[in-house]
N, CA, C and O of each residue as an XYZ file, in Angstrom:
456
protein
N       0.840     -1.175      0.000
C       0.000      0.000      0.000
C       0.884      1.237      0.000
O       1.694      1.420      0.909
N       0.742      2.064     -0.983
C       1.565      3.261     -1.109
C       0.901      4.437     -0.409
O      -0.324      4.526     -0.334
N       1.736      5.338      0.101
C       1.210      6.538      0.726
C       0.776      7.569     -0.293
O      -0.029      8.447      0.016
N       1.295      7.475     -1.500
C       0.970      8.448     -2.531
C       0.317      7.720     -3.692
O       0.919      6.830     -4.292
N      -0.901      8.094     -4.004
C      -1.595      7.562     -5.160
C      -2.165      8.731     -5.938
O      -1.935      9.889     -5.590
N      -2.904      8.429     -6.982
C      -3.516      9.498     -7.769
C      -4.541     10.273     -6.954
O      -4.698     11.479     -7.147
N      -5.239      9.602     -6.050
C      -6.300     10.245     -5.280
C      -5.814     10.746     -3.927
O      -6.416     11.657     -3.359
N      -4.749     10.177     -3.405
C      -4.324     10.462     -2.044
C      -2.877     10.925     -2.043
O      -1.968     10.130     -2.283
N      -2.656     12.217     -1.772
C      -1.314     12.779     -1.750
C      -1.145     13.629     -0.497
O      -2.076     14.306     -0.063
N       0.038     13.586      0.072
C       0.360     14.420      1.217
C       1.050     15.694      0.735
O       1.965     15.635     -0.086
N       0.617     16.828      1.237
C       1.254     18.101      0.951
C       2.140     18.473      2.135
O       2.130     17.793      3.161
N       2.898     19.545      1.994
C       3.787     19.967      3.079
C       3.042     20.253      4.375
O       3.481     19.779      5.423
N       1.935     21.003      4.367
C       1.234     21.230      5.629
C       0.741     19.934      6.277
O       0.715     19.826      7.503
N       0.356     18.966      5.475
C      -0.099     17.692      6.027
C       1.053     16.931      6.668
O       0.887     16.332      7.731
N       2.219     16.951      6.031
C       3.388     16.280      6.598
C       3.796     16.965      7.896
O       4.139     16.298      8.871
N       3.760     18.304      7.909
C       4.090     19.034      9.130
C       3.085     18.739     10.242
O       3.468     18.607     11.404
N       1.807     18.637      9.893
C       0.783     18.321     10.880
C       0.976     16.923     11.430
O       0.855     16.704     12.636
N       1.274     15.980     10.560
C       1.518     14.610     11.003
C       2.751     14.535     11.903
O       2.748     13.824     12.908
N       3.789     15.260     11.545
C       5.006     15.276     12.363
C       4.767     15.944     13.711
O       5.183     15.428     14.749
N       4.091     17.102     13.692
C       3.816     17.810     14.935
C       2.910     16.991     15.846
O       3.126     16.948     17.057
N       1.904     16.346     15.278
C       1.020     15.502     16.073
C       1.752     14.317     16.676
O       1.511     13.955     17.828
N       2.645     13.712     15.902
C       3.418     12.577     16.407
C       4.339     13.000     17.541
O       4.440     12.307     18.554
N       5.013     14.140     17.373
C       5.904     14.620     18.428
C       5.139     15.032     19.678
O       5.587     14.769     20.795
N       3.984     15.678     19.499
C       3.171     16.034     20.669
C       2.725     14.787     21.418
O       2.747     14.751     22.649
N       2.323     13.774     20.676
C       1.901     12.521     21.293
C       3.071     11.855     22.024
O       2.902     11.338     23.129
N       4.234     11.867     21.416
C       5.419     11.281     22.036
C       5.811     12.036     23.303
O       6.060     11.417     24.338
N       5.867     13.363     23.233
C       6.236     14.154     24.403
C       5.177     14.081     25.497
O       5.500     14.178     26.681
N       3.918     13.909     25.110
C       2.863     13.748     26.109
C       2.933     12.397     26.794
O       2.625     12.273     27.980
N       3.336     11.391     26.044
C       3.411     10.036     26.602
C       4.626      9.876     27.518
O       4.537      9.293     28.599
N       5.754     10.402     27.063
C       6.987     10.314     27.849
C       7.121     11.548     28.736
O       6.725     12.644     28.338
N       7.666     11.381     29.912
C       7.850     12.509     30.822
C       9.284     13.015     30.679
O      10.125     12.766     31.544
N       9.561     13.728     29.582
C      10.913     14.187     29.311
C      11.281     15.450     30.068
O      12.440     15.634     30.437
N      10.312     16.321     30.303
C      10.614     17.614     30.886
C      10.113     17.760     32.316
O      10.264     18.834     32.898
N       9.532     16.740     32.898
C       9.000     16.827     34.246
C       7.863     17.832     34.361
O       7.848     18.653     35.279
N       6.926     17.774     33.449
C       5.826     18.735     33.386
C       4.681     18.328     34.304
O       4.652     17.226     34.853
N       3.755     19.240     34.449
C       2.518     18.990     35.178
C       1.750     17.870     34.471
O       1.670     17.874     33.243
N       1.188     16.920     35.208
C       0.445     15.821     34.565
C      -0.721     16.303     33.703
O      -1.056     15.655     32.712
N      -1.338     17.416     34.058
C      -2.427     17.954     33.238
C      -1.916     18.406     31.867
O      -2.630     18.303     30.869
N      -0.691     18.901     31.823
C      -0.122     19.325     30.550
C       0.148     18.122     29.652
O       0.066     18.228     28.428
N       0.470     16.974     30.257
C       0.651     15.755     29.475
C      -0.654     15.350     28.790
O      -0.642     14.899     27.645
N      -1.755     15.508     29.477
C      -3.057     15.187     28.891
C      -3.337     16.102     27.703
O      -3.855     15.658     26.678
N      -2.992     17.386     27.845
C      -3.186     18.337     26.748
C      -2.311     17.944     25.562
O      -2.771     17.967     24.420
N      -1.052     17.584     25.822
C      -0.161     17.194     24.730
C      -0.645     15.938     24.024
O      -0.578     15.859     22.798
N      -1.125     14.965     24.767
C      -1.641     13.745     24.138
C      -2.865     14.063     23.288
O      -2.993     13.561     22.171
N      -3.759     14.891     23.808
C      -4.946     15.276     23.039
C      -4.594     16.031     21.772
O      -5.162     15.769     20.712
N      -3.655     16.972     21.873
C      -3.224     17.740     20.696
C      -2.506     16.830     19.705
O      -2.635     17.013     18.494
N      -1.755     15.856     20.201
C      -1.072     14.914     19.324
C      -2.035     14.040     18.549
O      -1.872     13.849     17.344
N      -3.035     13.508     19.230
C      -4.037     12.683     18.552
C      -4.815     13.518     17.542
O      -5.115     13.053     16.442
N      -5.139     14.748     17.917
C      -5.842     15.639     16.996
C      -5.002     15.900     15.743
O      -5.541     15.956     14.637
N      -3.693     16.058     15.910
C      -2.809     16.263     14.763
C      -2.759     15.059     13.848
O      -2.758     15.203     12.626
N      -2.716     13.865     14.436
C      -2.699     12.652     13.617
C      -3.990     12.498     12.823
O      -3.971     12.059     11.673
N      -5.102     12.858     13.437
C      -6.401     12.725     12.769
C      -6.576     13.798     11.690
O      -7.109     13.515     10.617
N      -6.132     15.022     11.968
C      -6.372     16.130     11.045
C      -5.350     16.204      9.901
O      -5.487     17.042      9.009
N      -4.351     15.355      9.917
C      -3.325     15.401      8.871
C      -3.796     14.809      7.547
O      -3.094     14.942      6.544
N      -4.932     14.175      7.510
C      -5.346     13.449      6.299
C      -5.941     14.331      5.217
O      -6.089     13.884      4.080
N      -6.285     15.565      5.535
C      -6.790     16.502      4.516
C      -6.088     17.842      4.688
O      -5.788     18.252      5.809
N      -5.828     18.518      3.586
C      -5.111     19.786      3.619
C      -5.870     20.838      4.419
O      -5.274     21.562      5.217
N      -7.174     20.924      4.210
C      -7.964     21.923      4.933
C      -7.928     21.671      6.436
O      -7.849     22.612      7.225
N      -7.987     20.408      6.829
C      -7.944     20.079      8.253
C      -6.564     20.377      8.840
O      -6.453     20.794      9.993
N      -5.520     20.163      8.050
C      -4.170     20.473      8.512
C      -4.022     21.973      8.755
O      -3.396     22.387      9.731
N      -4.590     22.776      7.880
C      -4.553     24.232      8.062
C      -5.319     24.646      9.319
O      -4.860     25.511     10.065
N      -6.466     24.045      9.555
C      -7.250     24.348     10.760
C      -6.464     23.944     12.006
O      -6.488     24.657     13.009
N      -5.770     22.809     11.949
C      -4.937     22.370     13.067
C      -3.845     23.404     13.354
O      -3.593     23.731     14.513
N      -3.201     23.916     12.314
C      -2.197     24.962     12.504
C      -2.787     26.208     13.135
O      -2.166     26.816     14.007
N      -3.976     26.592     12.707
C      -4.648     27.752     13.284
C      -5.003     27.513     14.750
O      -4.842     28.402     15.586
N      -5.487     26.311     15.057
C      -5.810     25.979     16.448
C      -4.568     26.015     17.338
O      -4.618     26.516     18.461
N      -3.460     25.487     16.835
C      -2.218     25.541     17.614
C      -1.773     26.983     17.824
O      -1.392     27.365     18.930
N      -1.821     27.776     16.769
C      -1.380     29.160     16.860
C      -2.218     29.953     17.848
O      -1.675     30.633     18.719
N      -3.520     29.872     17.720
C      -4.401     30.660     18.588
C      -4.435     30.094     20.013
O      -4.295     30.838     20.984
N      -4.622     28.782     20.130
C      -4.754     28.180     21.456
C      -3.496     28.305     22.294
O      -3.540     28.793     23.423
N      -2.382     27.868     21.746
C      -1.148     27.920     22.516
C      -0.555     29.325     22.552
O       0.195     29.650     23.473
N      -0.875     30.157     21.575
C      -0.467     31.562     21.637
C      -1.147     32.284     22.777
O      -0.512     33.059     23.491
N      -2.435     32.037     22.954
C      -3.159     32.638     24.087
C      -2.641     32.086     25.416
O      -2.538     32.821     26.399
N      -2.323     30.811     25.444
C      -1.771     30.200     26.653
C      -0.416     30.815     27.000
O      -0.127     31.064     28.170
N       0.406     31.057     25.994
C       1.721     31.655     26.233
C       1.597     33.108     26.669
O       2.352     33.561     27.530
N       0.658     33.842     26.087
C       0.488     35.243     26.457
C      -0.136     35.419     27.838
O       0.078     36.439     28.492
N      -0.894     34.440     28.275
C      -1.539     34.565     29.582
C      -0.629     34.153     30.729
O      -0.969     34.366     31.893
N       0.510     33.572     30.421
C       1.452     33.145     31.463
C       2.204     34.356     32.000
O       2.717     35.168     31.231
N       2.266     34.473     33.322
C       2.941     35.609     33.956
C       4.427     35.367     34.172
O       5.212     36.315     34.159
N       4.824     34.126     34.369
C       6.224     33.833     34.637
C       6.782     32.894     33.576
O       6.042     32.285     32.803
N       8.093     32.796     33.561
C       8.759     31.946     32.580
C       8.855     30.535     33.159
O       9.523     30.307     34.167
N       8.175     29.591     32.501
C       8.191     28.195     32.920
C       8.437     27.320     31.704
O       8.444     27.791     30.567
N       8.638     26.046     31.965
C       8.805     25.104     30.864
C       7.525     25.006     30.057
O       7.571     24.919     28.830
N       6.369     25.018     30.739
C       5.093     24.961     30.021
C       4.907     26.177     29.128
O       4.377     26.056     28.023
N       5.339     27.356     29.590
C       5.244     28.566     28.783
C       6.125     28.495     27.544
O       5.717     28.903     26.457
N       7.348     27.971     27.719
C       8.240     27.798     26.573
C       7.648     26.824     25.566
O       7.689     27.076     24.362
N       7.096     25.710     26.050
C       6.495     24.728     25.145
C       5.260     25.294     24.460
O       4.965     24.930     23.322
N       4.534     26.181     25.137
C       3.368     26.813     24.503
C       3.809     27.731     23.367
O       3.180     27.757     22.309
N       4.881     28.478     23.580
C       5.404     29.346     22.517
C       5.889     28.499     21.343
O       5.610     28.815     20.186
N       6.615     27.424     21.644
C       7.107     26.537     20.589
C       5.956     25.943     19.779
O       6.025     25.886     18.552
N       4.902     25.502     20.460
C       3.764     24.894     19.769
C       3.002     25.927     18.948
O       2.509     25.613     17.865
N       2.903     27.147     19.447
C       2.249     28.205     18.672
C       3.040     28.514     17.406
O       2.446     28.747     16.354
N       4.360     28.518     17.489
C       5.185     28.751     16.301
C       5.072     27.606     15.303
O       5.093     27.833     14.093
N       4.954     26.383     15.798
C       4.728     25.239     14.908
C       3.397     25.412     14.177
O       3.302     25.129     12.983
N       2.376     25.873     14.885
C       1.088     26.139     14.254
C       1.198     27.200     13.168
O       0.562     27.087     12.120
N       2.008     28.238     13.415
C       2.213     29.278     12.406
C       2.900     28.723     11.168
O       2.538     29.075     10.045
N       3.888     27.858     11.367
C       4.587     27.248     10.230
C       3.627     26.382      9.424
O       3.636     26.426      8.194
N       2.798     25.594     10.109
C       1.814     24.757      9.407
C       0.841     25.621      8.626
O       0.484     25.306      7.490
N       0.421     26.700      9.240
C      -0.557     27.578      8.601
C       0.008     28.268      7.367
O      -0.708     28.463      6.385
N       1.287     28.640      7.407
C       1.882     29.393      6.304
C       2.609     28.532      5.276
O       3.011     29.045      4.232
N       2.787     27.254      5.538
C       3.502     26.382      4.601
C       2.713     26.248      3.312
O       1.493     26.078      3.321
N       3.423     26.327      2.220
C       2.785     26.209      0.911
C       2.697     24.745      0.506
O       3.635     23.980      0.730
N       1.584     24.354     -0.085
C       1.550     23.023     -0.708
C       2.496     23.019     -1.898
O       3.074     24.054     -2.231
N       2.661     21.889     -2.534
C       3.557     21.784     -3.684
C       3.118     22.739     -4.781
O       1.922     22.967     -4.963
N       4.060     23.290     -5.504
C       3.744     24.218     -6.588
C       3.051     23.526     -7.743
O       2.146     24.079     -8.368
N       3.486     22.314     -8.014
C       2.912     21.567     -9.122
C       1.743     20.737     -8.621
O       1.358     20.825     -7.455
N       1.192     19.943     -9.496
C       0.114     19.057     -9.111
C       0.584     17.902     -8.250
O      -0.213     17.283     -7.545
N       1.881     17.605     -8.305
C       2.414     16.503     -7.519
C       2.667     16.964     -6.091
O       2.961     18.136     -5.853
N       2.556     16.059     -5.163
C       2.755     16.417     -3.763
C       4.227     16.363     -3.396
O       5.065     15.963     -4.204
N       4.529     16.759     -2.197
C       5.881     16.760     -1.670
C       6.450     15.348     -1.616
O       7.623     15.142     -1.929
N       5.624     14.363     -1.218
C       6.085     12.983     -1.126
C       6.421     12.411     -2.495
O       7.350     11.613     -2.624
N       5.668     12.813     -3.524
C       5.870     12.229     -4.847
C       7.181     12.720     -5.468
O       7.721     12.043     -6.343
N       7.706     13.862     -5.050
C       8.935     14.395     -5.631
C      10.178     13.850     -4.973
O      11.282     14.136     -5.436
N      10.048     13.087     -3.928
C      11.223     12.557     -3.225
C      12.017     11.624     -4.066
O      13.034     11.098     -3.614
């Protein structure tokens, strides 16, 4: 079963969404930074949402917007510098990259040109 067919192609925003969702899920599952357990639940939820929304370009763009707005507001509402605040800024920037990433210029997707 190929990942790229005539009907099913991954674009750059979709690959970024899939990668960001996978990393969020991994960081939520593993306790790498000694974070609050509630933040782990948020990371796992955001990771699963990224994996689910990566299958369509429009959904990947919405995921980027949700990361940008949600974690951007979380970062701006933080009064002190913490690890959670840094991770919120990082996740908001990832959302911005997903939102602004261009799909392939041609009809072929990013995966097909590899």
